[in-house]
C-alpha atoms as one frame of an Amber mdcrd trajectory, in Angstrom:
protein
 -23.264 -53.678  17.140 -19.813 -55.166  18.010 -19.159 -56.055  21.620 -16.177
 -54.528  23.430 -13.103 -56.681  23.505 -12.536 -58.543  26.819  -9.221 -56.769
  27.365 -10.801 -53.335  26.864 -13.657 -54.219  29.208 -11.220 -55.293  31.905
  -9.297 -52.018  31.543 -12.512 -50.006  31.865 -13.540 -51.894  34.996 -10.097
 -51.478  36.509 -10.213 -47.747  35.774 -13.621 -47.368  37.407 -12.475 -49.346
  40.449  -9.360 -47.210  40.779 -11.448 -44.017  40.564 -13.855 -45.255  43.232
 -10.923 -46.246  45.446  -9.408 -42.778  45.017 -12.662 -41.074  46.052 -13.048
 -43.392  49.049  -9.481 -42.771  50.160 -10.024 -39.012  49.739 -13.041 -39.145
  52.063 -11.069 -41.175  54.599  -8.295 -38.608  54.448 -10.776 -35.807  55.122
 -12.283 -37.693  58.052  -8.854 -38.016  59.664  -8.181 -34.296  59.114 -11.409
 -33.030  60.713 -13.708 -34.917  63.063 -17.514 -34.972  63.313 -18.282 -32.088
  60.923 -21.846 -30.772  61.123 -23.411 -27.914  59.221 -26.795 -26.482  58.264
 -27.752 -27.754  54.825 -30.160 -24.928  53.932 -30.882 -21.478  55.360 -32.335
 -18.093  54.466 -30.351 -14.970  55.425 -33.487 -12.815  55.033 -36.036 -14.830
  57.004 -37.389 -13.770  60.378 -36.520 -17.098  61.937 -33.756 -19.070  63.613
 -32.363 -20.090  60.194 -30.937 -16.659  59.315 -27.381 -17.920  59.729 -25.661
 -21.206  58.928 -23.467 -22.947  61.484 -20.469 -25.179  60.834 -18.952 -27.190
  63.688 -16.199 -29.786  63.776 -13.313 -31.105  65.863  -9.647 -31.684  65.137
  -7.514 -34.667  66.126  -4.752 -32.248  67.188  -4.345 -28.587  68.101  -4.204
 -26.247  65.100  -5.346 -22.914  63.729  -8.110 -23.269  61.154  -9.380 -20.883
  58.513 -12.790 -21.446  56.909 -13.833 -19.959  53.579 -17.125 -20.144  51.692
 -16.785 -21.142  48.031 -19.235 -20.811  45.157 -19.765 -23.524  42.531 -16.734
 -22.256  40.577 -14.476 -22.637  43.595 -14.091 -18.908  44.176 -13.971 -17.692
  47.765 -17.012 -15.552  48.568 -16.365 -15.097  52.261 -13.560 -15.813  54.711
 -15.111 -16.631  58.067 -11.868 -16.022  59.912  -9.188 -17.907  61.822  -9.819
 -19.896  64.976  -7.578 -21.814  67.312  -9.001 -25.310  67.632  -7.866 -27.415
  70.547  -7.476 -31.144  70.316 -10.811 -32.999  70.380 -12.709 -29.807  71.230
 -15.364 -28.418  68.953 -14.953 -25.213  66.987 -17.869 -23.314  65.446 -18.087
 -20.954  62.475 -21.131 -18.911  61.504 -22.089 -17.541  58.078 -24.769 -14.912
  57.476 -25.022 -15.475  53.726 -22.954 -12.418  52.796 -19.681 -11.858  50.973
 -16.579 -10.194  52.371 -17.984  -6.924  50.973 -21.195  -7.334  52.962 -23.372
  -8.199  49.967 -25.945 -10.954  50.045 -24.910 -13.897  47.868 -27.305 -15.186
  45.176 -29.474 -18.187  45.913 -27.645 -21.413  45.218 -25.221 -23.958  46.618
 -21.971 -23.166  48.404 -19.280 -25.237  50.072 -16.876 -24.834  52.974 -13.105
 -24.945  52.599 -11.220 -25.674  55.805  -7.509 -24.874  55.935  -5.275 -26.094
  58.725  -2.523 -23.526  59.120  -0.021 -25.580  61.108  -0.854 -28.885  59.507
  -0.646 -27.408  56.006  -3.776 -29.287  54.977  -6.899 -28.139  53.153 -10.283
 -29.883  53.174 -13.355 -28.993  51.121 -16.561 -30.447  52.518 -18.135 -32.266
  49.545 -21.746 -31.646  50.551 -23.027 -28.093  49.997 -24.977 -25.561  52.022
 -27.904 -24.039  50.124 -28.907 -20.381  50.347 -32.644 -20.050  49.690 -34.401
 -16.691  50.043 -37.487 -17.490  47.948 -40.729 -17.736  49.906 -43.182 -20.503
  49.056 -46.566 -19.622  47.581 -49.737 -21.101  49.051 -53.072 -21.423  47.270
 -56.332 -22.520  48.861 -57.953 -25.254  46.754 -61.157 -25.825  48.713 -62.855
 -25.183  52.055 -65.499 -27.702  53.080 -67.847 -26.801  54.597 -67.752 -23.034
  54.707 -70.783 -22.894  56.979 -71.479 -24.805  60.213 -74.465 -24.884  62.540
 -73.802 -23.909  66.155 -74.461 -26.669  68.637 -74.713 -29.278  65.846 -71.904
 -29.123  63.308 -69.860 -26.698  65.395 -69.640 -29.096  68.325 -68.018 -32.059
  66.585 -67.725 -30.928  62.985 -64.664 -29.730  61.198 -63.647 -27.518  58.313
 -61.408 -29.250  55.797 -58.963 -26.882  54.122 -57.134 -28.200  51.082 -54.140
 -26.315  49.697 -51.318 -26.406  47.174 -47.767 -25.106  47.438 -45.054 -24.162
  44.983 -42.529 -26.176  47.014 -42.374 -28.498  49.991 -43.245 -26.611  53.154
 -44.996 -26.960  56.504 -48.393 -25.258  56.737 -49.858 -23.714  59.892 -53.392
 -22.444  60.528 -53.629 -19.240  62.573 -56.793 -18.149  64.382 -56.908 -14.804
  66.177 -53.146 -14.528  65.785 -52.423 -17.902  67.370 -51.259 -21.105  65.728
 -54.079 -23.619  66.199 -53.245 -26.324  63.647 -49.780 -27.314  62.456 -49.066
 -29.555  59.525 -46.695 -32.449  60.159 -45.480 -33.281  56.683 -43.777 -31.053
  54.170 -45.597 -31.772  50.942 -46.539 -29.583  47.957 -50.213 -30.309  48.599
 -52.293 -31.403  51.548 -55.201 -30.825  53.914 -55.583 -29.374  57.391 -58.684
 -29.673  59.567 -59.924 -26.834  61.765 -62.490 -27.504  64.481 -64.683 -24.528
  65.324 -63.489 -24.270  68.893 -61.588 -21.899  71.121 -60.262 -22.873  74.525
 -61.836 -26.293  74.113 -65.344 -24.841  73.670 -67.485 -24.601  70.550 -67.507
 -21.113  69.065 -70.765 -19.122  69.050 -72.476 -18.083  65.779 -70.498 -15.634
  63.708 -68.019 -15.232  60.877 -64.474 -16.283  61.646 -61.271 -15.619  59.725
 -58.369 -18.019  59.503 -54.932 -17.571  57.952 -52.725 -20.282  56.481 -48.962
 -19.733  56.319 -46.382 -22.052  54.720 -42.766 -22.221  55.912 -40.083 -23.994
  53.865 -36.966 -25.774  55.094 -34.913 -22.564  54.940 -37.402 -20.661  57.120
 -39.007 -18.537  54.396 -42.702 -17.907  54.982 -45.467 -17.394  52.477 -47.903
 -14.480  52.656 -50.982 -15.462  54.689 -53.791 -17.102  52.733 -57.151 -16.047
  54.190 -60.015 -18.461  54.850 -63.442 -17.477  56.145 -65.766 -19.864  57.970
 -69.287 -19.125  59.159 -71.140 -20.600  62.137 -74.906 -20.297  61.807 -77.370
 -20.290  64.703 -78.532 -23.796  65.538
């Protein structure tokens, strides 16, 4: 296979360098237009959580009126969040509930913010998207070991190992009698949580006890509870 001519190779490298320089200069231009932009990267408008709305905050180097719009992947405006007067070096906040201007919930997917400075006649589109995710994770119990403990022996220092699998990365919590007793630390599609047969720091008496595992993803969507039953036998 023939190698590219040196002149052609140099032209290609120069073109790539020029493109990279253009992108870098574009980002610098945006950073001088708006300062310290922060926004929620993922949220669920339908969850019963603190992630039901997405916040966008930033500052301006000078006083101006700003208008923020939400764009879909085709660049079409789905929602105009309104006009705000932003003072110099002071933060301004916009909030989006995941709906269009007509009040309809947008489909799951990625969206971007377009910021227009009215007086400065400048427009900035934040290059990193916000994701709308309304799909709840699914949780499946893989194994429970052991399912039966002996009171005063296993129940005092033993534990029940609950292994599970998820359809997406999420944080799993074990609920006992309506209270969260074990919380997972890592958001992985599979894992294990350990439940000690105790309540209030004391070993539970003989009986049959029901646990519920719930997974919550990054957007705040929660899975239906997955039931686990553990038995404590008389010692």
